[in-house]
Backbone as a printed PyTorch tensor [residue, N CA C, xyz], in Angstrom:
tensor([[[  9.3610, -44.4020,   7.3570],
         [ 10.6590, -44.0070,   7.8870],
         [ 11.1120, -45.0450,   8.8940]],

        [[ 12.3360, -45.4700,   8.7350],
         [ 12.9250, -46.4540,   9.6380],
         [ 14.0670, -45.8150,  10.4010]],

        [[ 14.4870, -46.4890,  11.4650],
         [ 15.6150, -45.9880,  12.2520],
         [ 16.8770, -45.9240,  11.4040]],

        [[ 16.9550, -46.7590,  10.3840],
         [ 18.1290, -46.7350,   9.5010],
         [ 18.2120, -45.4550,   8.6860]],

        [[ 17.1120, -44.7450,   8.5610],
         [ 17.0980, -43.5070,   7.7830],
         [ 17.7170, -42.3430,   8.5450]],

        [[ 17.9250, -42.5210,   9.8490],
         [ 18.5780, -41.4620,  10.6230],
         [ 20.0450, -41.3790,  10.2100]],

        [[ 20.5950, -40.1690,  10.1360],
         [ 21.9770, -40.0160,   9.6780],
         [ 22.9870, -40.6300,  10.6570]],

        [[ 24.1480, -40.9400,  10.1370],
         [ 25.2070, -41.5440,  10.9450],
         [ 25.6330, -40.6230,  12.0730]],

        [[ 25.6920, -39.3170,  11.8320],
         [ 26.1040, -38.3860,  12.8860],
         [ 25.1440, -38.4250,  14.0630]],

        [[ 23.8650, -38.7380,  13.8010],
         [ 22.8860, -38.8470,  14.8790],
         [ 23.2740, -39.9740,  15.8300]],

        [[ 23.6040, -41.1310,  15.2740],
         [ 23.9640, -42.2830,  16.1040],
         [ 25.2790, -42.0400,  16.8360]],

        [[ 26.2350, -41.4300,  16.1570],
         [ 27.5230, -41.1290,  16.7980],
         [ 27.3220, -40.1370,  17.9400]],

        [[ 26.4980, -39.1150,  17.7210],
         [ 26.2710, -38.1330,  18.7780],
         [ 25.5400, -38.7480,  19.9600]],

        [[ 24.6290, -39.6630,  19.7070],
         [ 23.9080, -40.3270,  20.7940],
         [ 24.8440, -41.1970,  21.6250]],

        [[ 25.6870, -41.9530,  20.9680],
         [ 26.6560, -42.7980,  21.6790],
         [ 27.6420, -41.9450,  22.4670]],

        [[ 28.1400, -40.8720,  21.8500],
         [ 29.0630, -39.9800,  22.5550],
         [ 28.3900, -39.2890,  23.7390]],

        [[ 27.1430, -38.8980,  23.5860],
         [ 26.4460, -38.2450,  24.6920],
         [ 26.3050, -39.1800,  25.8780]],

        [[ 25.9110, -40.4200,  25.6340],
         [ 25.7510, -41.3780,  26.7270],
         [ 27.1040, -41.6440,  27.3950]],

        [[ 28.1540, -41.7810,  26.6150],
         [ 29.4810, -42.0140,  27.1950],
         [ 29.9620, -40.7990,  27.9820]],

        [[ 29.7950, -39.6270,  27.4270],
         [ 30.2810, -38.4190,  28.0920],
         [ 29.4450, -38.0340,  29.3030]],

        [[ 28.1600, -38.3870,  29.3150],
         [ 27.3520, -38.0630,  30.4870],
         [ 27.8470, -38.8220,  31.7030]],

        [[ 28.3510, -40.0210,  31.4960],
         [ 28.9010, -40.7820,  32.6230],
         [ 30.2840, -40.2770,  33.0080]],

        [[ 31.0610, -39.8350,  32.0380],
         [ 32.4090, -39.3500,  32.3330],
         [ 32.4040, -37.9770,  32.9980]],

        [[ 31.3750, -37.1680,  32.7600],
         [ 31.3790, -35.8170,  33.3010],
         [ 30.8310, -35.7260,  34.7100]],

        [[ 30.2170, -36.7640,  35.2270],
         [ 29.6490, -36.7060,  36.5780],
         [ 30.7100, -36.3730,  37.6200]],

        [[ 31.8540, -37.0600,  37.6690],
         [ 32.8370, -36.6900,  38.6850],
         [ 33.5010, -35.3410,  38.4190]],

        [[ 33.4920, -34.8710,  37.2000],
         [ 34.1250, -33.6030,  36.8680],
         [ 33.2660, -32.4240,  37.3130]],

        [[ 31.9600, -32.6050,  37.3420],
         [ 31.0550, -31.5100,  37.6650],
         [ 31.2200, -31.0010,  39.0890]],

        [[ 31.5270, -31.8960,  40.0130],
         [ 31.5950, -31.4980,  41.4090],
         [ 32.7190, -32.2780,  42.0790]],

        [[ 33.7730, -31.5780,  42.4530],
         [ 34.9540, -32.2250,  43.0030],
         [ 34.7710, -32.5330,  44.4910]],

        [[ 34.1600, -31.6310,  45.2490],
         [ 34.0580, -31.8130,  46.6870],
         [ 32.7520, -32.5030,  47.0570]],

        [[ 32.7030, -33.0180,  48.2780],
         [ 31.4890, -33.6380,  48.7800],
         [ 31.6010, -35.1440,  48.8160]],

        [[ 30.5990, -35.7480,  49.4080],
         [ 30.5550, -37.2050,  49.4860],
         [ 30.2790, -37.7890,  48.1080]],

        [[ 30.6550, -39.0210,  47.9320],
         [ 30.4920, -39.6740,  46.6340],
         [ 29.0240, -39.7070,  46.2160]],

        [[ 28.1550, -39.9700,  47.1610],
         [ 26.7260, -40.0100,  46.8600],
         [ 26.2360, -38.6550,  46.3670]],

        [[ 26.6780, -37.5930,  47.0280],
         [ 26.2590, -36.2490,  46.6260],
         [ 26.8050, -35.8650,  45.2590]],

        [[ 28.0350, -36.2520,  44.9820],
         [ 28.6510, -35.9380,  43.6910],
         [ 27.8800, -36.6160,  42.5700]],

        [[ 27.5680, -37.8790,  42.7580],
         [ 26.8550, -38.6220,  41.7200],
         [ 25.4530, -38.0510,  41.5130]],

        [[ 24.7460, -37.7910,  42.5880],
         [ 23.3860, -37.2650,  42.4570],
         [ 23.3740, -35.8740,  41.8160]],

        [[ 24.3080, -35.0140,  42.2280],
         [ 24.3730, -33.6800,  41.6320],
         [ 24.6950, -33.7690,  40.1450]],

        [[ 25.6110, -34.6440,  39.7880],
         [ 25.9680, -34.8230,  38.3780],
         [ 24.8200, -35.3530,  37.5550]],

        [[ 24.1170, -36.3340,  38.0940],
         [ 22.9800, -36.9060,  37.3800],
         [ 21.8810, -35.8640,  37.1920]],

        [[ 21.5870, -35.1190,  38.2310],
         [ 20.5450, -34.1030,  38.1290],
         [ 20.9220, -33.0030,  37.1440]],

        [[ 22.1930, -32.5950,  37.1570],
         [ 22.6390, -31.5460,  36.2290],
         [ 22.5430, -32.0270,  34.7850]],

        [[ 23.0200, -33.2370,  34.5370],
         [ 22.9670, -33.7650,  33.1720],
         [ 21.5270, -33.9530,  32.7260]],

        [[ 20.6870, -34.5120,  33.5900],
         [ 19.3120, -34.8270,  33.2160],
         [ 18.4570, -33.5880,  32.9980]],

        [[ 18.6490, -32.5750,  33.8160],
         [ 17.7440, -31.4220,  33.7390],
         [ 18.3260, -30.1960,  33.0530]],

        [[ 19.6250, -30.1950,  32.7270],
         [ 20.2250, -29.0450,  32.0540],
         [ 20.8440, -29.4450,  30.7090]],

        [[ 21.7820, -30.3680,  30.7280],
         [ 22.5200, -30.7360,  29.5180],
         [ 21.6540, -31.5120,  28.5260]],

        [[ 20.9590, -32.5280,  29.0050],
         [ 20.1820, -33.3740,  28.1030],
         [ 19.0720, -32.6250,  27.3690]],

        [[ 18.2860, -31.7490,  28.0250],
         [ 17.2660, -31.0090,  27.2550],
         [ 17.8570, -30.1300,  26.1450]],

        [[ 19.0170, -29.5640,  26.3930],
         [ 19.6800, -28.7560,  25.3560],
         [ 20.0970, -29.6480,  24.1900]],

        [[ 20.6530, -30.8100,  24.5080],
         [ 21.0490, -31.7740,  23.4730],
         [ 19.8220, -32.2500,  22.6860]],

        [[ 18.7560, -32.5790,  23.3820],
         [ 17.5270, -33.0420,  22.7420],
         [ 16.9630, -31.9820,  21.8010]],

        [[ 16.8100, -30.7670,  22.3000],
         [ 16.2580, -29.6900,  21.4790],
         [ 17.1640, -29.3660,  20.2920]],

        [[ 18.4600, -29.3220,  20.5280],
         [ 19.3930, -29.0280,  19.4430],
         [ 19.3600, -30.0680,  18.3390]],

        [[ 19.3200, -31.3260,  18.7180],
         [ 19.2860, -32.3990,  17.7240],
         [ 17.9850, -32.3730,  16.9320]],

        [[ 16.8710, -32.1670,  17.6060],
         [ 15.5770, -32.1110,  16.9050],
         [ 15.5370, -30.9150,  15.9540]],

        [[ 16.0600, -29.7740,  16.3740],
         [ 16.0710, -28.5860,  15.5110],
         [ 16.9380, -28.8350,  14.2790]],

        [[ 18.0850, -29.4400,  14.4650],
         [ 18.9620, -29.7300,  13.3220],
         [ 18.2760, -30.6840,  12.3510]],

        [[ 17.6480, -31.7310,  12.8870],
         [ 16.9580, -32.6800,  12.0100],
         [ 15.8020, -32.0140,  11.2650]],

        [[ 15.1080, -31.1140,  11.9200],
         [ 13.9450, -30.4590,  11.2900],
         [ 14.3630, -29.3920,  10.2870]],

        [[ 15.2680, -28.5060,  10.6850],
         [ 15.6290, -27.3600,   9.8380],
         [ 16.6420, -27.7200,   8.7530]],

        [[ 17.6840, -28.4490,   9.1320],
         [ 18.7640, -28.7180,   8.1760],
         [ 18.4660, -29.9430,   7.3130]],

        [[ 18.0290, -31.0150,   7.9520],
         [ 17.8030, -32.2660,   7.2190],
         [ 16.3900, -32.4140,   6.6830]],

        [[ 15.4890, -31.4750,   7.0220],
         [ 14.1130, -31.4740,   6.5300],
         [ 13.3780, -32.7830,   6.8430]],

        [[ 13.5140, -33.2610,   8.0780],
         [ 12.8450, -34.4900,   8.4830],
         [ 11.3500, -34.2450,   8.6400]],

        [[ 10.5700, -35.2710,   8.3670],
         [  9.1230, -35.1890,   8.5540],
         [  8.8040, -35.3530,  10.0430]],

        [[  7.5680, -35.1540,  10.3880],
         [  7.1340, -35.3100,  11.7800],
         [  7.3450, -36.7430,  12.2490]],

        [[  7.0660, -37.6920,  11.3820],
         [  7.2750, -39.1020,  11.7240],
         [  8.7430, -39.3760,  12.0190]],

        [[  9.6310, -38.8280,  11.2010],
         [ 11.0690, -38.9980,  11.4150],
         [ 11.5310, -38.3560,  12.7090]],

        [[ 10.9620, -37.2030,  13.0420],
         [ 11.3240, -36.5350,  14.2900],
         [ 10.8440, -37.3180,  15.5020]],

        [[  9.6900, -37.9560,  15.4060],
         [  9.1880, -38.7730,  16.5080],
         [ 10.0900, -39.9870,  16.7220]],

        [[ 10.5080, -40.6110,  15.6460],
         [ 11.4160, -41.7530,  15.7580],
         [ 12.7380, -41.3150,  16.3800]],

        [[ 13.2600, -40.1930,  15.9370],
         [ 14.5020, -39.6770,  16.5140],
         [ 14.3170, -39.3440,  17.9880]],

        [[ 13.1920, -38.7550,  18.3530],
         [ 12.9420, -38.3920,  19.7500],
         [ 12.8690, -39.6200,  20.6440]],

        [[ 12.3490, -40.7130,  20.1240],
         [ 12.3020, -41.9480,  20.9140],
         [ 13.7180, -42.4110,  21.2450]],

        [[ 14.5970, -42.3630,  20.2770],
         [ 15.9820, -42.7650,  20.5270],
         [ 16.7060, -41.7520,  21.4170]],

        [[ 16.3180, -40.4970,  21.3320],
         [ 16.9370, -39.4750,  22.1750],
         [ 16.4820, -39.5650,  23.6260]],

        [[ 15.5070, -40.3880,  23.9200],
         [ 15.0680, -40.6140,  25.3030],
         [ 15.9570, -41.6240,  26.0260]],

        [[ 16.8820, -42.2370,  25.3350],
         [ 17.7540, -43.2510,  25.9350],
         [ 18.6510, -42.6780,  27.0350]],

        [[ 19.3220, -41.5410,  26.8480],
         [ 20.2740, -41.0820,  27.8690],
         [ 19.7300, -40.9670,  29.2900]],

        [[ 18.5640, -40.3880,  29.5360],
         [ 18.1110, -40.3140,  30.9320],
         [ 17.8440, -41.6930,  31.5490]],

        [[ 17.4540, -42.6400,  30.7210],
         [ 17.1570, -43.9700,  31.2440],
         [ 18.4080, -44.7670,  31.6040]],

        [[ 19.5730, -44.3240,  31.1460],
         [ 20.8030, -45.0330,  31.5260],
         [ 21.1710, -44.7720,  32.9770]],

        [[ 20.5430, -43.7890,  33.6080],
         [ 20.8070, -43.5070,  35.0230],
         [ 19.9280, -44.3210,  35.9670]],

        [[ 18.9720, -45.0690,  35.4580],
         [ 18.0570, -45.8290,  36.3170],
         [ 18.8000, -46.7840,  37.2510]],

        [[ 19.8160, -47.5220,  36.7980],
         [ 20.5150, -48.4010,  37.7480],
         [ 21.1380, -47.6530,  38.9200]],

        [[ 21.5790, -46.4280,  38.6910],
         [ 22.1800, -45.6420,  39.7730],
         [ 21.1090, -45.2400,  40.7940]],

        [[ 19.9470, -44.8240,  40.2950],
         [ 18.8620, -44.4490,  41.1940],
         [ 18.3810, -45.6210,  42.0330]],

        [[ 18.3220, -46.8070,  41.4430],
         [ 17.8370, -47.9590,  42.1890],
         [ 18.8580, -48.4560,  43.1970]],

        [[ 20.1350, -48.1940,  42.9440],
         [ 21.1820, -48.6450,  43.8690],
         [ 21.3550, -47.7050,  45.0490]],

        [[ 20.8960, -46.4750,  44.9350],
         [ 21.1070, -45.4980,  46.0190],
         [ 20.0130, -45.5450,  47.0270]]])
């Protein structure tokens, strides 16, 4: 199984998730200092939204697309990308 075997909707959803996770940070919390808004948004996305997205995508790949365990592991590796996009923010704060 190669990464190319993952469906197109998987890649589109991953790209949209990464883009929307950055766009929703200021929307999540209007009041407060900029530092607090960013940290609250990052924590909410990382510990609430992303696990739901991860579990939902894996369940769809397993139940609907009948992916093997190897295919699910490859997909899970790519699904680990969103939390790591926040590393530059953590290092700058």
